[in-house]
N, C-alpha and C positions, 0 to 999 in steps of 0.2 A: 504494500499500499504506500502511496505517496502522501506525505503530510507537510503542510505549510505551518511552521511554528512562528507565530507572531510573538515578539518579545523573547525570542529564544536565546538571546545573549545574556539575559539576567540570571539570577540564581535559580529561581523556580523554573524558568524556561529552560535553562541549561540542564537541570536535572530531568525535566520532561524529555528534552531532545536525546539525552543519554539513554534513557529507558527506551525510547522509540527506536533508536539505532540498534541497541542491544537486541531488540525483538525483531530486527530484520527489516524495518521500515526505511523507505527513502525519505529523507528530510531536507527541507529548504528552510533556512532561517531568515526572517525579516525583522529588523529591530532598528530603531532610530538612535540607539545608544545614549539616550538622555539620562539613564540611570544604570548603565552597564558599560562593559568594555569588551572589545573583540579579542582580547588577549587569550582567553581560555577556550576560544572556539577551535574545533578541529579543522584543519585545512581541507579535509575531504568533504566537508559539508558546505554546499553553496550558501553564501551569505549576501544579503542585500539590505 
């Protein structure tokens, strides 16, 4: 399944993205970085 994770760069979103990837889902992250940082994002996950 493909999943669009809005707010995926924050703490809660990051945990959700990690769980989705662990379960074999294809994930794309969208976040405006107003309360987060792209430093912890895996390079293999598309980020916008």
